[in-house]
C-alpha positions in Angstrom: 0.0 0.0 0.0 1.2 3.5 -0.9 1.0 6.1 1.9 1.7 9.7 1.0 1.2 13.3 2.1 0.7 14.4 -1.4 -2.8 14.6 -3.0 -1.9 12.3 -5.8 0.7 9.6 -6.7 3.1 10.3 -9.6 2.6 7.7 -12.4 -0.7 6.4 -10.9 -4.3 7.4 -11.6 -6.8 7.5 -8.8 -9.9 5.7 -10.0 -12.0 5.6 -6.8 -12.1 7.5 -3.6 -13.1 5.3 -0.7 -13.4 8.0 2.0 -11.5 9.5 4.9 -9.5 7.1 7.0 -7.9 7.6 10.4 -5.4 6.0 12.7 -5.0 7.1 16.3 -2.7 6.0 19.2 -2.6 7.3 22.7 0.6 6.4 24.5 1.5 6.9 28.1 5.1 7.7 29.1 6.1 5.7 32.1 7.7 7.1 35.3 11.3 6.1 34.3 11.1 7.7 30.9 9.5 10.8 32.4 12.3 11.0 35.0 15.0 10.5 32.3 13.4 13.2 30.1 13.3 15.5 33.1 17.0 15.2 33.5 17.6 15.9 29.9 15.4 18.9 30.2 17.5 20.1 33.1 20.9 19.4 31.7 20.0 19.9 28.0 20.2 17.7 25.0 17.8 15.3 23.2 15.4 13.0 25.0 15.9 9.6 23.5 13.2 8.0 25.5 10.6 10.5 24.4 11.8 10.3 20.8 11.4 6.5 20.9 7.9 6.8 22.2 7.0 9.3 19.6 8.4 7.2 16.8 6.6 4.1 18.0 3.3 5.9 18.4 3.5 7.4 14.9 4.4 4.0 13.3 1.4 2.4 15.1 -1.0 5.1 14.0 0.1 4.8 10.4 -0.2 1.0 10.6 -3.7 1.3 12.0 -4.7 3.7 9.2 -3.3 1.3 6.6 -5.3 -1.6 8.1 -8.5 0.5 8.0 -7.8 1.6 4.4 -7.4 -2.0 3.3 -10.6 -2.9 5.0 -12.3 -0.2 2.9 -10.9 -1.8 -0.3 -8.2 0.9 -0.9 -4.7 0.3 -2.2 -3.3 3.7 -1.2 -3.9 6.7 1.1 -3.2 10.2 -0.1 -3.1 13.6 1.6 -2.0 12.2 4.9 -1.8 14.6 7.8 0.0 13.8 11.1 -1.0 15.5 14.3 0.4 15.3 17.8 -1.3 16.3 21.1 -0.3 16.0 24.7 -3.2 14.7 27.0 -3.9 14.0 30.6 -4.0 16.0 33.8 -0.2 16.0 34.0 0.4 15.9 30.2 1.7 12.4 30.6 -0.1 11.0 27.5 0.9 11.5 23.9 -1.7 11.2 21.1 -0.7 10.7 17.5 -3.5 10.9 14.9 -3.1 10.4 11.2 -5.8 11.3 8.6 -5.9 10.7 4.9 -8.1 9.8 2.0 -8.3 6.1 1.1 -8.2 5.6 -2.7 -7.9 2.9 -5.3 -5.2 3.5 -7.9 -4.6 1.7 -11.2 
């Protein structure tokens, strides 16, 4: 399956639009990762633990969207938009949502 942020796919013709398709993941950051990120915030640098969580959540959201698009009979998703939000009373949850249009290409 082709997944792209562009509205079309070079060399392919969209023959059918199946509809909007979504993928969402809400991931919690555990206490150890939160502590390590706090140290990074204090001393400076990149937070590898948060980056790993973000990458895993984004990958899972895209996989969920792809599964839903296949269930709709699509062989591609175009116009993908990726959004990130922080949730929870202490901002300890990360939400990654992806949206696109499920299509059939020749």
